[in-house]
Every structure is written in structure tokens, then in C-alpha cells.
C-alpha positions as CSV (number, residue, x, y, z in Angstrom):
1,F,43.9,3.5,-18.1
2,P,42.6,0.8,-15.2
3,Y,42.5,-2.8,-16.7
4,T,41.7,-6.6,-15.6
5,S,45.2,-8.1,-15.6
6,A,44.7,-11.5,-17.6
7,D,48.8,-12.4,-16.0
8,A,47.5,-12.1,-12.1
9,L,45.2,-14.9,-13.3
10,A,48.1,-17.1,-15.2
11,D,49.9,-16.4,-12.1
12,T,47.1,-17.6,-9.8
13,L,46.9,-21.0,-12.0
14,V,50.6,-21.6,-11.9
15,G,50.2,-20.6,-7.8
16,L,48.0,-23.7,-7.7
17,G,50.9,-26.6,-8.9
18,I,49.3,-26.8,-12.6
19,T,52.1,-27.4,-14.4
20,T,50.4,-29.6,-17.9
21,I,47.2,-29.2,-19.2
22,T,46.0,-32.2,-21.0
23,G,42.9,-30.4,-22.7
24,G,43.7,-27.2,-24.2
25,V,42.4,-23.4,-23.4
26,V,38.9,-22.8,-24.3
27,A,37.4,-19.4,-24.6
28,N,33.4,-18.8,-24.8
29,E,32.0,-16.0,-25.6
30,T,27.7,-16.5,-25.3
31,R,27.2,-14.1,-23.3
32,Y,26.5,-11.3,-25.5
33,D,25.3,-11.9,-29.4
34,N,27.7,-12.4,-32.0
35,L,27.7,-8.9,-33.9
36,R,31.1,-7.6,-34.1
37,Q,29.5,-3.8,-34.1
38,P,26.2,-2.1,-34.0
39,T,23.7,-2.8,-37.3
40,A,23.6,0.9,-37.1
41,W,27.1,0.6,-38.4
42,D,26.8,-1.3,-41.6
43,G,27.9,0.1,-44.5
44,T,29.9,2.8,-42.3
45,S,33.5,3.0,-41.6
46,L,33.5,2.9,-37.7
47,A,34.7,-0.1,-36.8
48,R,37.2,-0.1,-39.9
49,D,38.9,3.3,-38.2
50,G,39.6,1.5,-35.2
51,N,37.0,3.1,-32.9
52,T,36.4,-0.4,-31.7
53,G,38.0,-3.8,-32.2
54,P,35.6,-6.8,-33.3
55,L,32.5,-6.8,-30.2
56,G,32.4,-9.4,-27.9
57,A,31.9,-11.1,-24.4
58,M,35.0,-12.5,-24.2
59,M,38.1,-10.4,-25.3
60,L,41.6,-9.3,-24.6
61,N,42.9,-5.9,-25.3
62,D,39.9,-4.4,-26.8
63,G,39.7,-7.2,-29.4
64,F,42.9,-5.9,-31.1
65,V,45.7,-8.0,-31.6
66,A,48.6,-5.1,-32.8
67,F,48.5,-1.6,-31.9
68,P,50.6,0.8,-33.9
69,A,54.0,2.0,-32.6
70,V,53.1,5.4,-33.6
71,R,49.9,7.4,-33.4
72,E,48.9,9.0,-36.8
73,A,45.5,10.0,-39.2
74,G,45.0,6.6,-40.9
75,I,47.1,4.0,-39.0
76,F,45.0,1.7,-37.0
77,S,45.4,-1.0,-34.8
78,T,44.9,-4.7,-36.1
79,P,41.6,-6.7,-35.2
80,A,41.1,-9.8,-34.4
81,A,39.3,-11.9,-36.8
82,D,38.1,-13.8,-33.6
83,P,38.2,-12.2,-30.4
84,A,37.5,-14.9,-28.0
85,L,40.0,-16.9,-30.3
86,H,42.7,-14.7,-29.5
87,A,41.7,-14.2,-26.0
88,A,42.7,-17.8,-25.5
89,Q,45.4,-17.8,-27.4
90,A,46.7,-15.3,-25.7
91,F,46.5,-16.5,-22.8
92,D,48.0,-19.9,-23.8
93,D,50.8,-18.1,-24.5
94,L,50.9,-16.7,-20.8
95,L,50.5,-20.0,-19.1
96,E,53.2,-21.3,-21.6
97,A,55.6,-18.3,-20.4
98,R,55.2,-19.8,-17.1
99,A,56.7,-23.5,-18.2
100,V,52.7,-24.6,-18.5
101,T,52.7,-27.0,-20.7
102,I,49.1,-27.2,-23.0
103,R,48.6,-29.8,-25.2
104,G,45.1,-28.9,-26.8
105,G,45.5,-26.2,-28.4
106,S,43.0,-22.8,-28.2
107,R,39.9,-22.5,-29.4
108,N,36.2,-20.9,-29.5
109,V,33.5,-23.2,-28.6
110,A,30.0,-22.0,-28.8
111,E,29.0,-24.5,-26.0
112,L,30.7,-25.2,-22.6
113,P,30.1,-29.1,-21.2
114,A,28.0,-29.3,-18.2
115,G,29.6,-30.0,-15.0
116,L,32.8,-27.9,-14.9
117,I,34.7,-27.1,-11.7
118,E,36.0,-23.7,-11.0
119,I,39.5,-23.3,-10.5
120,A,40.4,-20.2,-10.3
121,N,38.5,-16.8,-11.6
122,I,39.2,-13.0,-11.8
123,E,37.2,-10.1,-11.1
124,S,37.1,-6.9,-12.9
125,L,37.1,-3.3,-11.9
126,P,33.9,-2.0,-9.7
127,L,31.8,-1.2,-12.6
128,I,32.0,2.6,-11.3
129,E,35.4,3.0,-12.0
130,I,34.6,1.3,-15.6
131,V,32.4,3.7,-16.1
132,D,34.4,6.4,-15.1
133,E,37.0,5.6,-17.7
134,M,35.0,5.4,-20.5
135,L,33.2,8.7,-19.4
136,T,36.6,10.4,-18.9
137,F,38.7,9.1,-21.9
138,S,35.6,8.5,-24.3
139,D,36.3,5.0,-24.7
140,N,33.9,3.7,-27.3
141,A,34.3,-0.7,-26.9
142,T,33.3,0.3,-23.3
143,A,30.3,2.2,-23.9
144,E,29.3,-0.5,-26.8
145,L,29.6,-3.6,-24.1
146,L,28.1,-2.2,-21.3
147,L,25.0,-1.6,-23.4
148,K,24.9,-4.7,-24.4
149,E,25.3,-5.7,-20.6
150,L,22.8,-3.7,-20.2
151,G,20.1,-5.4,-22.3
152,L,21.4,-8.5,-20.3
153,A,20.9,-7.4,-17.0
154,F,17.5,-5.8,-18.5
155,S,15.9,-9.2,-20.7
156,G,18.7,-11.9,-20.8
157,D,19.8,-10.8,-24.1
158,G,23.2,-9.6,-24.5
159,S,22.4,-7.1,-27.8
160,T,22.7,-3.7,-28.6
161,D,19.5,-3.5,-29.5
162,S,18.4,-5.1,-26.1
163,G,20.8,-2.9,-24.5
164,A,19.1,0.4,-26.2
165,L,15.4,-0.9,-25.0
166,A,16.9,-0.6,-21.7
167,A,18.4,2.3,-21.9
168,F,14.8,4.3,-22.4
169,E,13.3,2.7,-20.1
170,I,15.6,4.1,-17.3
171,L,15.8,7.5,-19.2
172,G,12.0,7.4,-18.9
173,T,11.9,6.4,-15.1
174,D,14.0,9.4,-14.6
175,A,10.5,11.6,-16.1
176,I,13.3,12.7,-19.3
177,D,11.4,14.1,-22.3
178,L,12.5,11.0,-25.0
179,T,10.5,12.6,-28.1
180,S,13.4,13.6,-29.3
181,V,15.8,11.0,-28.6
182,R,17.0,7.7,-30.4
183,V,19.7,5.1,-29.5
184,V,20.8,2.8,-32.0
185,D,24.2,2.1,-30.3
186,G,26.7,2.8,-27.1
187,S,29.2,5.0,-28.0
188,G,27.0,7.5,-30.0
189,L,29.2,7.2,-32.9
190,S,26.5,6.3,-35.4
191,D,24.5,9.8,-37.2
192,V,21.2,7.7,-36.6
193,N,21.8,8.7,-33.1
194,R,19.5,11.6,-31.6
195,L,19.7,13.3,-28.6
196,S,18.2,16.3,-27.8
197,C,19.6,19.3,-25.4
198,D,16.6,19.2,-23.1
199,A,17.2,15.7,-22.5
200,V,21.1,16.0,-21.6
201,I,20.3,18.8,-19.6
202,A,17.7,16.9,-17.7
203,L,19.5,14.3,-17.4
204,L,22.2,16.5,-15.8
205,E,20.0,18.3,-13.4
206,T,18.3,14.6,-12.4
207,H,21.6,13.2,-11.0
208,G,23.4,16.8,-10.0
209,A,26.8,18.1,-9.7
210,D,27.7,15.9,-6.7
211,S,26.2,12.5,-8.2
212,A,28.2,9.6,-9.2
213,L,27.7,11.1,-13.1
214,A,29.3,14.3,-12.1
215,D,32.4,12.2,-10.5
216,A,32.5,10.2,-13.1
217,L,33.0,12.8,-16.2
218,A,36.3,14.2,-17.8
219,V,37.5,17.2,-15.9
220,S,39.6,20.0,-17.5
221,G,43.1,20.2,-17.9
222,R,43.8,16.7,-16.0
223,P,43.8,13.5,-18.4
224,G,40.8,12.8,-20.3
225,T,39.2,14.4,-23.2
226,L,39.4,17.9,-21.6
227,A,42.8,17.6,-20.9
228,F,43.7,20.6,-23.0
229,R,40.0,22.6,-22.7
230,F,39.3,25.0,-20.2
231,S,43.0,23.9,-18.8
232,G,44.0,27.8,-18.3
233,P,43.8,29.1,-14.2
234,L,40.4,29.8,-14.0
235,L,38.7,27.0,-15.1
236,S,40.9,24.3,-15.0
237,G,39.8,21.4,-12.8
238,R,36.1,23.0,-12.3
239,V,34.7,22.0,-15.5
240,H,33.3,18.4,-15.6
241,A,32.0,17.8,-18.8
242,K,31.7,15.1,-21.8
243,S,32.9,15.9,-24.7
244,G,31.5,14.5,-28.3
245,S,32.3,15.2,-31.8
246,L,31.1,13.7,-35.2
247,T,31.9,14.8,-38.8
248,T,28.9,16.7,-38.2
249,A,28.2,17.7,-34.9
250,T,30.1,18.5,-31.7
251,G,28.7,18.6,-27.8
252,L,29.9,19.5,-24.7
253,A,27.7,18.8,-21.3
254,G,28.7,19.3,-17.8
255,F,28.7,21.3,-14.6
256,V,31.2,24.4,-13.8
């Protein structure tokens, strides 16, 4: 999976000659709201079953603190009680492993003081690579966070609800019939979502088989959700599609 390396940021700080931090490692997650799951998931086991970690704008390792050694039914990763605090503590550990002394511990703060000076930064992968990973591997957490980011970009509110409204606006611009479409989360896991076949076909036809959307879809016989589907000699590498499976519905849409 593509990822952004926290180790690289720790190495950059140490490379600047920092050996002691008299304060602490502080995390701030106010870019998005503080809801750990979409409200449409309330009363369900969608988050508890490991579909996503606790959502937030400051997360490390998808918001999980531990992963099972063996993936088996009913055994899930351990979610962080506070994903931003977990990220700060993990980065604290990375620095201490590089002989940096940190005197003030780690914490998650709601506000940052004015006049801060940037010492170092780290950039994520290009957004298209993040979208590629999301669609190829059906990454639920990435989908949920990108919907919040969409809401932030369109209305200044990094929330699922704002992102859903932005998605409708974008789809409307593509002249897609939204009569039977309802968006309540980013991943589509909630059975309150609605998406018609006509709307999916219209979206695919609007962008076409040579588009960035098509390029980001999973490919038959290759790593991703289609690794073991259409993998025979006639179709391997020729089916580009997004699969979706719930307990009451399954879907597949894309290009051959």
C-alpha cells in the first residue's frame, strides 16, 4: 500500500540537529470534525468490526494501535481511544528511538498557539495515488476521510455531511440523474446509501475508459479487489472495475 512515512519526518528533525524538546509532541486534529464515524453508522457494528479505525484529521496507521498477527473472521485491529493522541505518542517514540530527549510528553490539543514556526514538514503522496489505492483495494477509511476533505474544500466544513453535499454538487455538474442517489458516508458501507445502476453507468460514460477514474479502478488478476476475479487468460488485465459487497447487495461496475 502507498503510505506517508512518519519515520522520514523524524529523520528530518534529527538531521536538523535537534537533540532535546523542552516542550512536548502536540497533535491537533481540528481540520475535520471530531466524529469518529459517520452518524449513519450509529447503532451498527460497522466501525466495531474493523471497517475503519476512529476517524480524525490526525491519524497514524489508520487510527489503530495494534493489528492481529493472523487475519481471521471476528478478529479485528485495536482502535485508538484518541487517534490524534496516539499519533503524537507514536511520533514521540520515533524521536526517542533516535536519541531525542522529550521533556513534555505527548498530548492532543484543541487549539494551537499563534506564531508557531515551521521547522520541518512532510507531504503526502499525490492525491491521485491516494484515490488509486482507495478504489483498487476498497479502502474504507480513505474514502471516509476524502469525503470530509471534500466538504472542507467546498464549504470550509470538514464533515461527512458537508462532503456528501459536495459530492451531490459535483455529480450534478456531470449531469447525472440523482433522483435515486443518496450519500450518507464515503465508503458506501451504510445500507442507508442509495445508488442506482443508471447513475453509475452515467458516471462511467461521462469520464470514459481512458480517464483518470478508469485508471484508478482495480484490474482483474492484479493486486486489489479483483485479484481473483476474471483472472483467466481471456480477461486477466482487461477488466477495470470497482466492486462492492454488503450483506444485502453486491455490485460491480467498470470497463472491459
